[in-house]
C-alpha positions in Angstrom: 126.5 124.2 165.7 122.7 123.5 166.2 120.2 123.6 163.3 118.7 126.9 164.5 122.1 128.6 164.5 123.0 127.3 161.0 119.6 128.5 159.7 120.1 131.9 161.4 123.4 132.4 159.6 122.0 131.2 156.4 119.0 133.6 156.7 121.4 136.5 157.3 123.4 135.6 154.3 120.3 135.3 152.1 119.0 138.7 153.1 122.4 140.3 152.5 122.7 138.6 149.1 119.1 139.6 148.1 119.7 143.2 149.0 123.0 143.5 147.1 121.7 141.7 144.0 118.6 144.0 144.0 120.8 147.1 144.4 123.1 146.1 141.6 120.2 145.3 139.3 118.5 148.6 140.1 121.7 150.6 139.4 122.2 148.7 136.2 118.7 149.4 135.0 118.9 153.0 136.1 122.2 153.6 134.2 121.1 151.7 131.1 117.8 153.7 130.9 119.7 156.9 131.5 122.2 156.1 128.8 119.4 155.2 126.3 117.4 158.4 127.2 120.4 160.6 126.8 121.3 159.1 123.4 117.7 159.6 122.2 117.4 163.1 123.6 120.9 164.5 122.9 122.6 162.1 120.5 125.3 161.3 123.1 125.7 160.1 126.6 128.1 160.0 129.5 131.3 158.2 128.5 131.6 156.4 131.7 128.2 154.6 131.7 129.1 151.7 129.3 132.2 150.6 131.3 130.3 150.9 134.6 127.6 148.6 133.0 130.3 146.1 132.0 131.6 146.0 135.6 128.0 145.7 136.9 127.5 142.7 134.6 130.4 141.0 136.3 128.9 141.8 139.7 125.5 140.6 138.6 127.0 137.3 137.2 128.9 136.6 140.4 126.0 137.5 142.6 123.9 135.2 140.5 126.4 132.4 141.0 126.1 133.1 144.8 122.3 132.8 144.5 122.6 129.6 142.5 124.8 128.1 145.2 122.1 129.1 147.7 119.3 127.3 146.0 121.5 124.3 145.0 121.0 125.2 141.3 124.8 125.5 140.7 126.6 123.1 138.5 127.2 119.9 140.5 128.5 116.5 139.7 126.4 114.1 141.8 126.3 111.0 139.7 127.6 108.9 142.7 124.9 110.0 145.1 122.2 108.6 142.8 123.5 105.1 143.3 124.2 104.9 147.0 122.1 104.6 150.2 121.4 107.2 152.8 124.9 106.9 154.4 126.6 107.1 151.0 124.5 110.2 150.2 125.7 111.8 153.5 129.3 111.0 152.6 128.8 112.5 149.1 127.2 115.6 150.7 130.0 116.0 153.2 132.8 115.5 150.6 131.1 117.6 147.9 130.3 120.5 150.2 133.8 120.4 151.8 135.5 120.3 148.3 133.4 123.2 147.1 134.2 125.2 150.2 137.9 124.6 149.7 137.8 125.5 146.0 135.8 128.7 146.8 138.2 129.6 149.6 141.2 129.2 147.2 139.5 131.4 144.5 138.7 134.0 147.3 142.3 133.9 148.5 143.7 134.4 145.0 141.0 137.1 144.4 142.5 139.0 147.3 146.0 138.6 145.9 144.7 139.8 142.5 143.3 143.0 144.2 146.5 143.5 146.1 148.4 143.4 142.7 145.8 145.8 141.2 146.5 148.2 144.0 150.2 147.8 143.8 150.3 148.5 140.0 147.7 151.3 140.2 145.4 149.6 137.7 142.8 152.0 136.3 139.4 150.6 135.2 138.1 153.7 133.4 138.0 157.5 133.8 140.8 157.4 136.5 138.7 155.1 138.7 141.0 152.5 140.3 140.2 148.9 139.3 140.5 147.3 142.7 137.2 148.5 144.3 135.4 147.1 141.2 137.1 143.8 141.6 136.2 143.3 145.3 133.2 141.3 144.1 135.5 138.3 143.3 136.8 137.5 146.8 133.5 138.7 148.4 131.2 136.3 146.5 133.6 133.4 146.6 134.1 133.9 150.4 130.4 133.9 150.9 130.1 130.7 148.7 132.9 129.1 150.8 131.0 130.0 154.0 127.8 128.6 152.6 129.4 125.3 151.5 131.3 125.0 154.9 127.9 125.5 156.7 126.5 122.7 154.4 129.4 120.5 155.5 128.6 121.2 159.1 125.0 120.5 158.5 125.7 117.1 156.8 128.0 116.2 159.8 125.8 117.3 162.6 122.1 117.1 161.5 120.4 113.8 160.8 118.8 113.8 157.3 120.2 117.3 156.5 118.9 119.0 153.4 121.3 121.6 152.0 118.6 124.1 151.2 115.2 123.6 152.7 113.0 126.7 152.9 114.1 128.6 155.9 111.5 129.7 158.4 110.5 133.2 157.4 111.3 132.8 153.8 109.1 132.1 150.8 111.4 130.0 148.8 
C-alpha cells in the first residue's frame, strides 16, 4: 500500500474521529448544562440525564484513547527502541504496532461478544433503554485502533524511515 493511500485512510479516520469526539463532547456539555439549569430553575431535573452522562463519559474516554493512539501519546513500552539502531527501531516499530493491532482486535472481538450477550439477556441501561447500543463504542474504538496499528505495521514494512504519525497533508497537527 503506497504512502499516499495509507495517508488517505489515516486522514479519513482522523476526520471521523474528530467529528464523533466533538459530537459526544457537545452532547455531554448540552446535557450537563441543561441538568444544572433545570435544577436551579425548578429544583429537579430529568431523571435520565445523569445515566446518559455516565455513558457519554465512557464514550469520551474511549474516543480519547483513540485520539491518543493517533498522536502516539498512548501508553507505550519502547525501552528497547532507545538502544538499537535504525534497523532495530524498524523491527521494534513493526512488532509493537503488530502486537497492538492484535490486542486491539481481540478486545474488539470480545466487545462484539459482550454486546451479543447484552442483546441475548435484554440488558437495560436505564429507563428501558437497551444497554447494547450504548456499548457499541467498545468494539468500534478498538476496531479503529486495530486498523490504525495495522496501518502503522504496513507503514513500517513498506516505507523507508516511516514515522507513525507525521502531520498529514491538509492537517494542522
